[in-house]
N, C-alpha and C positions, 0 to 999 in steps of 0.2 A: 646895428647893423655887424653881424656875425662875418671875417672876410675868414677866404680860405684857400686865396690864389693873391700875392704882388708881387711885381714883378716893374720896373718901365714901362713895361709892353703893356700892358692887362692886368686886371685887377676881378676877381672872380668875389662877391658875398652878396650873402641872405638881405634879403630886408623884411624882417617880422610881420609888419605894419601893412608890407601887399603880399606878406608870404610867393617872397617871389624870389630865386634864386636871380642874381644879375653875371652877366660878360660882359666888361667896358672893352673897349681896349684904346690905347692911351697912346702907342706908336705900330710902326708898320712890327710887323712879324718877319721876323731874318728870312729864318727856311720851317721848311717841312719841319724838326724836334722842336723847336721851340714852340708851332702850332699846335701840334701834339701834346705836347705838356701841357701847354693852357688850356689846350680842350681833355683829355683828359684826367684836371682838377674841375673841371665844369664835372662832367662824367663822376669823378668822385664822392662832390659834395650833393652830387644833385640825391645820390644814392644813401644819401644819414639824412637828408630832408624829408619831409610827407609833404613838402608842396609837389602842383601841377603847372606851376608856372617857371618857365623862363624866359629872360632875354637880354637879347644881345645885341649890343651899341657896336654894329663893324660899319662907321665913317671911319676910322683912320688904322682897320688892322690893313690895309690893303689889298695887293696883288697873292691872291693865294693859290697855290698853286694844285693844276691836274686830283697827284696822287692823296693830296690833303682836304680834297673837296672829297678824296677817294673814302678815305680816312673818313670824316663824316657820317657817310650812307652807308656805311657798314660795320662800323664803331658806338659811334658817338650817339645816334639816332636809334638802333638797336639798343645799345644799354641804357637809354633812356627809358621807355616802350616794356620794357622788358619789367624795370623798378617799376611801374606806373600797376603792372597787374589789369590794363581792360579796362584804365582811369583814360580819356583826352588827357593831351598833353596841353 
């Protein structure tokens, strides 16, 4: 596994055998800035890889603000889809 981001709150890593990028929350996200930092790491890692697979374990993530949810819709998902150039996520 190749790690792209590790903190007490989350880790982002690539699993080569599954050819998938993983985001695993280890504890609750404290604020919008932390959520965006973690998910920016997801987007940066995804752009470096040639995978179409992304898995997020959000069981320990906690409550996410509407602003953070909007960031996912406006930044994360469009960035991932743009990188895929028409391939399915």
